[in-house]
N, C-alpha and C positions, 0 to 999 in steps of 0.2 A: 504494499500500500504506499509506503513512504520511501522506497528505495530510490537511488539516483536514476536508475533506468526508468522507473515508473514516473517519477516527478519531472525528470529532465528530458530524456530521450522520447519516451512514449507520448508525452504531452506537448512536445515541441517547444519547451520553455527555455532551453539552453543547449549547451554543447558539452559533452563529456570529453575528457582528455586523460592520457596516461600520466600517472604521477612519475616524477623523476624523468620526464621527457620534455625538455624545453621546446623541441620542435612541435610536439603535440599541443602543448599549451599555446604556443604562438599561432598555430593553425586554428585553435579554438577561439582565440581572441580575434583573429582576422574574420572568422565566420560570424561572430557576434557583432562585430563592427559593420560588416557588409549587410547583415540582415536584421539589424536591431529592431526595426519596426515590426517585423514578423514575430520575433520572440516576445516583444512587449505585448502585442495583441494576444498571443497565446496565453500569457500570464493573466491578462485582464479578463479572459473568457472563463477562467476557472472559478467554479463555485467552491470557495475554500471551506465554507461552513458545511457543505454537503460532503466534501472529502474528509473533513475532520470527523463528522458523524459516521461515515462509512468505516473509517479506521478504528474508531472506538467500538463500533459494532463487530468488526472483525476480531478485535482482541477479546471482547467479552464473550463472543461465541466460542472462541478457543478455550477460555476459562470454564465455560459451562459444560463443554464436552469432556474436560479432564476430570470432572467430579463424578 
């Protein structure tokens, strides 16, 4: 629910890069600069309240199945 792939890649809100790889970071920064408006729009369209509720429900359902 809240992983980097889910929140960044799948929702189109940013760019992932490899840690300890300056070229990967540079490419990610370039991508963000070139397509800033697209990423901003993706962030603005997210219903954060609904995502929070879904995440809490996912966690509570796991807890209820363990008992």
